[in-house]
PASEBA-1860 file (N, C-alpha, C; in nm, 3 decimals):
! residues 241
1> MIELKELT> -25.429/4.419/2.980/-25.396/4.386/2.848/-25.364/4.492/2.745 ~ -25.457/4.583/2.757/-25.446/4.719/2.674/-25.434/4.833/2.779 ~ -25.320/4.917/2.747/-25.313/5.039/2.835/-25.271/5.149/2.739 ~ -25.363/5.242/2.734/-25.324/5.371/2.659/-25.302/5.483/2.761 ~ -25.176/5.541/2.747/-25.138/5.633/2.848/-25.103/5.766/2.783 ~ -25.190/5.876/2.819/-25.167/6.012/2.769/-25.155/6.014/2.621 ~ -25.250/5.944/2.555/-25.222/5.924/2.404/-25.298/6.027/2.333 ~ -25.214/6.114/2.241/-25.252/6.212/2.181/-25.227/6.221/2.029
9> KDYGTTLA> -25.306/6.255/1.962/-25.285/6.283/1.803/-25.320/6.413/1.770 ~ -25.235/6.510/1.724/-25.241/6.644/1.675/-25.203/6.664/1.537 ~ -25.310/6.697/1.466/-25.279/6.702/1.329/-25.238/6.862/1.268 ~ -25.229/6.939/1.385/-25.182/7.064/1.362/-25.306/7.164/1.365 ~ -25.408/7.151/1.283/-25.520/7.220/1.269/-25.630/7.157/1.372 ~ -25.607/7.034/1.398/-25.704/6.947/1.474/-25.636/6.862/1.576 ~ -25.696/6.885/1.708/-25.643/6.793/1.804/-25.748/6.680/1.808 ~ -25.705/6.557/1.743/-25.811/6.442/1.718/-25.822/6.379/1.850
17> VDNLSLRV> -25.728/6.340/1.921/-25.712/6.273/2.048/-25.627/6.351/2.140 ~ -25.685/6.388/2.275/-25.628/6.459/2.376/-25.594/6.380/2.502 ~ -25.471/6.345/2.509/-25.429/6.298/2.636/-25.515/6.188/2.703 ~ -25.553/6.096/2.617/-25.639/5.971/2.638/-25.564/5.864/2.741 ~ -25.610/5.828/2.841/-25.559/5.733/2.923/-25.673/5.622/2.954 ~ -25.644/5.499/2.952/-25.752/5.389/2.976/-25.667/5.271/2.994 ~ -25.742/5.182/3.058/-25.694/5.021/3.057/-25.796/4.929/3.042 ~ -25.766/4.839/2.977/-25.882/4.721/2.953/-25.812/4.583/3.001
25> SAGEIYGF> -25.887/4.514/3.077/-25.822/4.388/3.127/-25.845/4.272/3.036 ~ -25.764/4.147/3.053/-25.770/4.047/2.990/-25.925/3.984/2.987 ~ -25.981/3.945/2.889/-26.121/3.882/2.887/-26.235/3.988/2.904 ~ -26.201/4.126/2.877/-26.309/4.235/2.907/-26.340/4.285/2.772 ~ -26.466/4.310/2.762/-26.525/4.373/2.632/-26.545/4.524/2.648 ~ -26.466/4.605/2.594/-26.469/4.748/2.636/-26.531/4.817/2.493 ~ -26.644/4.891/2.525/-26.702/4.967/2.423/-26.664/5.123/2.423 ~ -26.624/5.168/2.309/-26.584/5.300/2.281/-26.667/5.391/2.193
33> IGPNGAGK> -26.753/5.470/2.263/-26.860/5.546/2.184/-26.826/5.692/2.185 ~ -26.883/5.763/2.080/-26.865/5.913/2.086/-26.931/5.969/1.949 ~ -26.952/6.091/1.955/-27.021/6.150/1.822/-26.918/6.119/1.698 ~ -26.991/6.156/1.586/-26.880/6.171/1.482/-26.776/6.262/1.503 ~ -26.656/6.233/1.462/-26.543/6.335/1.481/-26.475/6.340/1.610 ~ -26.521/6.245/1.713/-26.490/6.249/1.843/-26.346/6.210/1.860 ~ -26.294/6.129/1.774/-26.162/6.065/1.778/-26.152/5.922/1.804 ~ -26.268/5.870/1.772/-26.271/5.708/1.795/-26.182/5.623/1.694
41> TTTIRMMG> -26.194/5.667/1.567/-26.135/5.609/1.453/-25.982/5.640/1.473 ~ -25.950/5.756/1.488/-25.809/5.788/1.517/-25.730/5.715/1.624 ~ -25.821/5.687/1.742/-25.761/5.607/1.849/-25.749/5.465/1.810 ~ -25.840/5.428/1.729/-25.831/5.267/1.680/-25.720/5.247/1.580 ~ -25.699/5.363/1.494/-25.588/5.344/1.397/-25.450/5.364/1.452 ~ -25.446/5.427/1.580/-25.323/5.431/1.653/-25.300/5.303/1.722 ~ -25.409/5.235/1.766/-25.372/5.100/1.839/-25.348/5.006/1.746 ~ -25.389/5.008/1.623/-25.368/4.912/1.516/-25.221/4.932/1.461
49> GIIEPTAG> -25.154/5.048/1.497/-25.025/5.075/1.440/-25.034/5.135/1.286 ~ -25.137/5.190/1.250/-25.159/5.247/1.132/-25.096/5.377/1.095 ~ -25.147/5.456/1.215/-25.083/5.593/1.244/-24.990/5.607/1.375 ~ -24.916/5.703/1.369/-24.831/5.730/1.492/-24.893/5.826/1.584 ~ -24.876/5.805/1.698/-24.940/5.907/1.806/-24.841/6.037/1.799 ~ -24.904/6.141/1.852/-24.806/6.265/1.850/-24.731/6.247/1.983 ~ -24.801/6.190/2.091/-24.743/6.171/2.233/-24.821/6.055/2.284 ~ -24.762/6.014/2.390/-24.822/5.909/2.463/-24.782/5.762/2.410
57> SIMIAGIN> -24.840/5.665/2.480/-24.798/5.524/2.442/-24.924/5.434/2.445 ~ -24.901/5.321/2.375/-25.009/5.227/2.356/-24.939/5.078/2.401 ~ -24.978/5.001/2.500/-24.923/4.897/2.530/-25.028/4.788/2.518 ~ -25.012/4.686/2.435/-25.076/4.572/2.414/-25.007/4.438/2.477 ~ -25.054/4.388/2.599/-25.001/4.278/2.651/-24.849/4.301/2.695 ~ -24.807/4.423/2.720/-24.676/4.469/2.756/-24.596/4.500/2.649 ~ -24.664/4.484/2.530/-24.578/4.539/2.393/-24.606/4.677/2.360 ~ -24.501/4.758/2.347/-24.538/4.901/2.301/-24.558/4.871/2.141
65> VHKNPVAA> -24.686/4.923/2.109/-24.725/4.918/1.966/-24.614/4.986/1.868 ~ -24.604/5.104/1.906/-24.520/5.178/1.803/-24.360/5.156/1.829 ~ -24.301/5.115/1.924/-24.166/5.067/1.944/-24.147/4.949/1.871 ~ -24.256/4.849/1.900/-24.229/4.705/1.847/-24.348/4.661/1.776 ~ -24.392/4.727/1.651/-24.525/4.702/1.588/-24.537/4.572/1.547 ~ -24.429/4.490/1.488/-24.448/4.361/1.448/-24.478/4.273/1.555 ~ -24.432/4.276/1.653/-24.468/4.188/1.777/-24.592/4.205/1.816 ~ -24.651/4.350/1.823/-24.790/4.385/1.878/-24.879/4.339/1.781
73> KKIIGFVP> -24.871/4.346/1.639/-24.954/4.305/1.546/-24.975/4.159/1.537 ~ -24.883/4.067/1.588/-24.887/3.935/1.586/-24.998/3.882/1.686 ~ -25.034/3.967/1.774/-25.133/3.929/1.873/-25.252/4.013/1.878 ~ -25.262/4.107/1.774/-25.383/4.187/1.765/-25.463/4.137/1.642 ~ -25.605/4.123/1.651/-25.679/4.110/1.551/-25.745/4.229/1.524 ~ -25.723/4.312/1.401/-25.770/4.429/1.355/-25.876/4.435/1.254 ~ -25.978/4.488/1.296/-26.096/4.536/1.207/-26.125/4.673/1.178 ~ -26.083/4.736/1.066/-26.090/4.884/1.060/-26.233/4.929/1.010
81> DRPFLYEK> -26.253/5.040/1.010/-26.389/5.084/0.966/-26.428/5.065/0.829 ~ -26.308/5.076/0.748/-26.317/5.061/0.601/-26.221/4.966/0.569 ~ -26.262/4.839/0.575/-26.163/4.723/0.537/-26.141/4.735/0.392 ~ -26.031/4.657/0.353/-25.998/4.666/0.217/-25.981/4.520/0.182 ~ -26.053/4.464/0.075/-26.059/4.319/0.044/-25.991/4.296/-0.107 ~ -25.917/4.207/-0.133/-25.895/4.179/-0.284/-25.996/4.093/-0.327 ~ -26.088/4.161/-0.407/-26.232/4.101/-0.446/-26.198/4.025/-0.568 ~ -26.092/4.006/-0.621/-26.091/3.894/-0.717/-26.050/3.767/-0.669
89> LTGMEFLK> -26.010/3.761/-0.522/-25.979/3.633/-0.474/-26.120/3.568/-0.418 ~ -26.118/3.438/-0.388/-26.231/3.368/-0.349/-26.226/3.398/-0.188 ~ -26.315/3.374/-0.109/-26.316/3.387/0.044/-26.218/3.291/0.097 ~ -26.190/3.176/0.047/-26.094/3.079/0.092/-25.960/3.130/0.081 ~ -25.942/3.181/-0.059/-25.807/3.244/-0.096/-25.763/3.349/-0.028 ~ -25.870/3.439/0.022/-25.838/3.570/0.090/-25.774/3.520/0.237 ~ -25.855/3.417/0.298/-25.811/3.381/0.431/-25.682/3.321/0.427 ~ -25.645/3.231/0.326/-25.509/3.189/0.289/-25.412/3.272/0.294
97> FIGDLYRV> -25.446/3.393/0.220/-25.337/3.509/0.205/-25.321/3.566/0.347 ~ -25.432/3.586/0.403/-25.422/3.650/0.547/-25.336/3.565/0.639 ~ -25.360/3.435/0.635/-25.290/3.342/0.718/-25.143/3.337/0.679 ~ -25.106/3.353/0.555/-24.955/3.347/0.521/-24.906/3.495/0.566 ~ -24.974/3.603/0.565/-24.905/3.721/0.650/-24.877/3.690/0.794 ~ -24.978/3.628/0.852/-24.944/3.624/0.984/-24.880/3.481/1.021 ~ -24.811/3.416/0.904/-24.735/3.294/0.932/-24.815/3.197/1.008 ~ -24.950/3.184/0.972/-25.011/3.067/1.042/-24.954/2.951/0.991
105> DLSSLYRK> -24.936/2.835/1.065/-24.880/2.723/1.037/-24.984/2.651/0.910 ~ -24.904/2.612/0.811/-24.985/2.550/0.694/-25.064/2.436/0.729 ~ -25.014/2.354/0.825/-25.080/2.250/0.864/-25.227/2.244/0.923 ~ -25.230/2.374/0.980/-25.386/2.418/1.043/-25.431/2.521/0.968 ~ -25.377/2.601/0.866/-25.444/2.712/0.809/-25.582/2.674/0.735 ~ -25.568/2.560/0.654/-25.698/2.526/0.596/-25.807/2.476/0.693 ~ -25.773/2.414/0.808/-25.853/2.368/0.899/-25.929/2.497/0.969 ~ -25.843/2.603/1.010/-25.901/2.726/1.070/-25.976/2.796/0.974
113> SEELLKQF> -25.941/2.813/0.844/-26.016/2.876/0.748/-26.153/2.811/0.723 ~ -26.157/2.687/0.736/-26.281/2.632/0.691/-26.374/2.656/0.834 ~ -26.321/2.623/0.951/-26.396/2.658/1.076/-26.446/2.801/1.088 ~ -26.366/2.895/1.036/-26.419/3.025/1.043/-26.530/3.060/0.946 ~ -26.502/3.004/0.826/-26.605/3.035/0.721/-26.756/2.969/0.755 ~ -26.745/2.855/0.818/-26.860/2.776/0.873/-26.928/2.868/0.979 ~ -26.838/2.905/1.081/-26.875/2.997/1.198/-26.953/3.109/1.157 ~ -26.896/3.188/1.041/-26.960/3.310/1.001/-27.064/3.288/0.867
121> SLWDWANE> -27.108/3.173/0.872/-27.190/3.123/0.755/-27.156/3.170/0.619 ~ -27.038/3.140/0.585/-26.973/3.183/0.455/-26.919/3.068/0.378 ~ -26.930/2.945/0.440/-26.875/2.823/0.373/-26.948/2.801/0.247 ~ -27.054/2.826/0.214/-27.118/2.787/0.085/-27.075/2.886/-0.012 ~ -27.000/2.983/0.023/-26.937/3.096/-0.073/-26.788/3.085/-0.087 ~ -26.719/2.981/-0.023/-26.585/2.992/0.017/-26.498/2.981/-0.122 ~ -26.576/2.931/-0.222/-26.481/2.916/-0.350/-26.555/3.041/-0.457 ~ -26.657/3.130/-0.418/-26.686/3.226/-0.500/-26.590/3.364/-0.488
129> IIEAYSHG> -26.569/3.426/-0.581/-26.491/3.551/-0.570/-26.565/3.659/-0.474 ~ -26.485/3.725/-0.413/-26.526/3.829/-0.297/-26.614/3.930/-0.357 ~ -26.599/3.978/-0.489/-26.670/4.096/-0.543/-26.816/4.038/-0.547 ~ -26.846/3.905/-0.551/-26.987/3.850/-0.563/-27.078/3.864/-0.420 ~ -26.984/3.886/-0.315/-27.038/3.888/-0.162/-27.114/4.015/-0.157 ~ -27.231/4.000/-0.072/-27.295/4.114/-0.031/-27.211/4.211/0.078 ~ -27.232/4.332/0.111/-27.155/4.409/0.211/-27.153/4.335/0.346 ~ -27.272/4.269/0.385/-27.258/4.206/0.509/-27.173/4.078/0.517
137> MKQRLIIA> -27.165/4.009/0.415/-27.077/3.907/0.406/-26.929/3.923/0.391 ~ -26.906/4.033/0.316/-26.757/4.098/0.322/-26.732/4.137/0.474 ~ -26.813/4.198/0.535/-26.794/4.244/0.685/-26.754/4.108/0.764 ~ -26.844/4.024/0.743/-26.816/3.880/0.823/-26.688/3.817/0.779 ~ -26.649/3.839/0.665/-26.522/3.761/0.607/-26.393/3.847/0.662 ~ -26.418/3.980/0.694/-26.310/4.049/0.745/-26.294/4.027/0.902 ~ -26.391/4.006/0.956/-26.383/3.965/1.108/-26.327/3.826/1.124 ~ -26.374/3.738/1.019/-26.323/3.598/1.018/-26.166/3.603/1.018
145> AALLHDPK> -26.114/3.689/0.909/-25.966/3.695/0.884/-25.910/3.745/1.002 ~ -25.959/3.838/1.072/-25.879/3.906/1.208/-25.887/3.773/1.307 ~ -25.945/3.696/1.302/-25.932/3.567/1.396/-25.850/3.466/1.362 ~ -25.799/3.477/1.237/-25.737/3.341/1.177/-25.583/3.314/1.253 ~ -25.535/3.413/1.319/-25.409/3.383/1.390/-25.424/3.388/1.541 ~ -25.547/3.349/1.573/-25.580/3.347/1.736/-25.521/3.449/1.825 ~ -25.561/3.584/1.794/-25.511/3.684/1.869/-25.561/3.709/2.015 ~ -25.474/3.763/2.081/-25.489/3.783/2.223/-25.575/3.906/2.252
153> VMVIDEPM> -25.599/3.998/2.162/-25.678/4.127/2.160/-25.744/4.160/2.025 ~ -25.871/4.176/2.004/-25.942/4.218/1.908/-25.971/4.369/1.918 ~ -25.931/4.439/1.826/-25.952/4.601/1.802/-26.048/4.610/1.673 ~ -26.176/4.663/1.702/-26.268/4.670/1.592/-26.334/4.792/1.597 ~ -26.355/4.830/1.468/-26.415/4.974/1.446/-26.546/4.940/1.380 ~ -26.664/4.968/1.432/-26.803/4.946/1.390/-26.810/4.810/1.298 ~ -26.807/4.711/1.390/-26.814/4.575/1.336/-26.941/4.539/1.286 ~ -27.074/4.613/1.306/-27.200/4.568/1.283/-27.262/4.638/1.157
161> VGLDPEAV> -27.166/4.726/1.086/-27.221/4.800/0.974/-27.243/4.716/0.858 ~ -27.372/4.720/0.817/-27.416/4.639/0.708/-27.461/4.499/0.728 ~ -27.455/4.475/0.851/-27.498/4.331/0.900/-27.652/4.335/0.925 ~ -27.703/4.220/0.895/-27.844/4.202/0.914/-27.874/4.151/1.059 ~ -27.999/4.144/1.117/-28.010/4.122/1.245/-27.946/3.973/1.290 ~ -27.971/3.887/1.212/-27.916/3.740/1.218/-27.775/3.751/1.227 ~ -27.696/3.833/1.157/-27.558/3.841/1.154/-27.500/3.916/1.278 ~ -27.568/4.022/1.309/-27.546/4.104/1.427/-27.537/4.015/1.559
169> RMVRDILK> -27.638/3.946/1.560/-27.641/3.829/1.687/-27.524/3.743/1.679 ~ -27.494/3.685/1.549/-27.388/3.611/1.528/-27.248/3.644/1.575 ~ -27.227/3.784/1.536/-27.095/3.854/1.561/-27.099/3.872/1.711 ~ -27.213/3.919/1.780/-27.217/3.953/1.914/-27.176/3.826/2.004 ~ -27.254/3.708/1.955/-27.219/3.582/2.038/-27.083/3.541/2.015 ~ -27.012/3.567/1.898/-26.863/3.532/1.887/-26.792/3.625/1.951 ~ -26.811/3.744/1.967/-26.730/3.843/2.059/-26.729/3.802/2.203 ~ -26.860/3.758/2.254/-26.903/3.726/2.393/-26.796/3.579/2.409
177> GLAAQNVT> -26.799/3.501/2.317/-26.731/3.379/2.324/-26.567/3.394/2.343 ~ -26.523/3.497/2.256/-26.381/3.537/2.266/-26.348/3.572/2.396 ~ -26.432/3.665/2.450/-26.401/3.717/2.587/-26.409/3.597/2.700 ~ -26.497/3.497/2.679/-26.495/3.392/2.772/-26.363/3.319/2.756 ~ -26.297/3.320/2.649/-26.171/3.257/2.638/-26.058/3.328/2.669 ~ -26.087/3.466/2.739/-25.969/3.552/2.798/-25.930/3.645/2.676 ~ -25.987/3.641/2.569/-25.933/3.752/2.476/-25.997/3.890/2.502 ~ -25.928/3.997/2.492/-25.964/4.141/2.528/-26.029/4.176/2.391
185> VFVSTHTL> -26.134/4.242/2.402/-26.219/4.298/2.286/-26.239/4.440/2.306 ~ -26.177/4.541/2.217/-26.198/4.681/2.223/-26.276/4.718/2.094 ~ -26.408/4.766/2.115/-26.506/4.785/2.015/-26.559/4.932/2.003 ~ -26.525/4.991/1.879/-26.606/5.117/1.878/-26.724/5.096/1.798 ~ -26.831/5.172/1.837/-26.963/5.158/1.763/-27.045/5.264/1.791 ~ -27.134/5.317/1.689/-27.234/5.389/1.701/-27.362/5.337/1.748 ~ -27.372/5.199/1.745/-27.482/5.129/1.790/-27.490/5.098/1.925 ~ -27.558/5.216/2.000/-27.544/5.211/2.149/-27.611/5.079/2.195
193> SLAEDLCD> -27.729/5.046/2.145/-27.787/4.914/2.199/-27.692/4.793/2.196 ~ -27.603/4.802/2.107/-27.510/4.691/2.104/-27.409/4.703/2.210 ~ -27.350/4.831/2.219/-27.261/4.853/2.350/-27.314/4.816/2.478 ~ -27.438/4.851/2.485/-27.523/4.827/2.618/-27.515/4.681/2.654 ~ -27.562/4.601/2.537/-27.573/4.460/2.558/-27.445/4.384/2.556 ~ -27.332/4.426/2.497/-27.231/4.350/2.466/-27.111/4.385/2.570 ~ -27.096/4.495/2.602/-26.989/4.559/2.669/-26.977/4.547/2.821 ~ -26.866/4.504/2.888/-26.868/4.502/3.029/-26.820/4.653/3.068
201> RIGVIHKG> -26.754/4.717/3.025/-26.748/4.881/3.033/-26.757/4.961/2.912 ~ -26.769/5.079/2.917/-26.795/5.165/2.803/-26.711/5.286/2.845 ~ -26.644/5.355/2.731/-26.565/5.469/2.752/-26.632/5.574/2.660 ~ -26.643/5.691/2.695/-26.726/5.801/2.616/-26.620/5.901/2.585 ~ -26.605/5.909/2.445/-26.514/6.020/2.403/-26.585/6.122/2.328 ~ -26.536/6.252/2.356/-26.597/6.361/2.289/-26.498/6.463/2.261 ~ -26.472/6.521/2.151/-26.391/6.625/2.110/-26.225/6.565/2.157 ~ -26.214/6.458/2.140/-26.086/6.387/2.149/-26.052/6.367/2.310
209> TLIAQGTV> -26.157/6.392/2.406/-26.126/6.360/2.543/-26.217/6.252/2.593 ~ -26.159/6.151/2.673/-26.248/6.060/2.737/-26.301/6.140/2.864 ~ -26.457/6.145/2.832/-26.529/6.231/2.938/-26.592/6.145/3.057 ~ -26.598/6.017/3.025/-26.640/5.921/3.118/-26.640/5.778/3.064 ~ -26.608/5.688/3.183/-26.615/5.554/3.154/-26.637/5.456/3.267 ~ -26.701/5.337/3.228/-26.751/5.263/3.345/-26.858/5.170/3.290 ~ -26.918/5.096/3.400/-27.031/5.009/3.332/-27.155/5.111/3.315 ~ -27.273/5.046/3.261/-27.378/5.146/3.225/-27.447/5.217/3.357
217> AELNLAAK> -27.424/5.123/3.459/-27.466/5.178/3.597/-27.395/5.294/3.641 ~ -27.258/5.270/3.616/-27.156/5.384/3.652/-27.172/5.514/3.575 ~ -27.199/5.504/3.449/-27.225/5.603/3.351/-27.348/5.664/3.397 ~ -27.451/5.601/3.431/-27.584/5.661/3.479/-27.537/5.756/3.608 ~ -27.464/5.702/3.695/-27.426/5.805/3.817/-27.352/5.918/3.779 ~ -27.243/5.918/3.689/-27.198/6.003/3.615/-27.275/6.112/3.561 ~ -27.392/6.069/3.494/-27.473/6.152/3.404/-27.583/6.203/3.505 ~ -27.607/6.136/3.609/-27.724/6.174/3.693/-27.855/6.157/3.625
225> TGEARLEE> -27.860/6.019/3.568/-27.975/6.001/3.464/-28.041/5.885/3.541 ~ -28.020/5.840/3.678/-28.102/5.725/3.726/-28.063/5.585/3.667 ~ -28.168/5.527/3.610/-28.145/5.395/3.547/-28.170/5.414/3.400 ~ -28.139/5.510/3.332/-28.173/5.525/3.203/-28.090/5.425/3.117 ~ -28.149/5.411/2.996/-28.074/5.340/2.885/-27.959/5.429/2.827 ~ -27.863/5.348/2.775/-27.735/5.407/2.741/-27.751/5.539/2.652 ~ -27.842/5.529/2.551/-27.875/5.627/2.466/-27.874/5.758/2.547 ~ -27.986/5.756/2.634/-28.008/5.880/2.716/-27.890/5.925/2.795
233> VFLTLVRE> -27.821/5.834/2.854/-27.679/5.867/2.930/-27.587/5.934/2.831 ~ -27.581/5.870/2.708/-27.476/5.924/2.628/-27.500/6.076/2.580 ~ -27.636/6.085/2.553/-27.662/6.224/2.505/-27.641/6.325/2.616 ~ -27.691/6.270/2.733/-27.663/6.374/2.853/-27.521/6.408/2.880 ~ -27.435/6.310/2.860/-27.293/6.321/2.875/-27.229/6.417/2.786 ~ -27.243/6.397/2.666/-27.213/6.480/2.559/-27.259/6.627/2.564 ~ -27.387/6.643/2.587/-27.432/6.777/2.606/-27.365/6.862/2.705 ~ -27.334/6.796/2.825/-27.276/6.863/2.929/-27.138/6.919/2.900
241> V> -27.059/6.870/2.809/-26.915/6.912/2.767/-26.914/7.035/2.683
END
């Protein structure tokens, strides 16, 4: 469903992503972890069609993101690390706006918006302007908006920032539910406990290079850390590079 092949982003003075190749299957939740400045957000932005790669390719369900960006974006639900919201709109108005951008059928747009607002515990705030929302509420609204057009692939950068424990559990369960419906989830996070609990496989990027990937058990083998938690495995892997 997702295939990155020899993906590279060179800013001239900085090689942000270096020859990155990986595959993620339909219905799989793939975690993408690494230190600050490792290349996670650059990779996510290339996958979302926001920035162009210097070299390599990104295929989403057989569609080349940079040769056919509109077709690719129609099937991607994208949640950036710093989402932008039109804060003078209400939550419902914002979802209707996003639905129009994705050409969601008007006959189902209100129903889908209502379902998502209820699912993310935002229904009571549906007609309040977004600037009155807490940070966590805004984050939930952004994720809800990314689901409005029934994407086949979710690409998410730091989904749990600003969420309280109850909301973290809610979003985690929603992502697991999407995977059960054969939606592919690619999630970048610094929350290693979340990656360990949520993801089927995890890729570790450091200095722009994918240094390891696999299940937690497979990463333990690569790091020679026995049956350690992901935090210890991660620290061991990045120290060795």
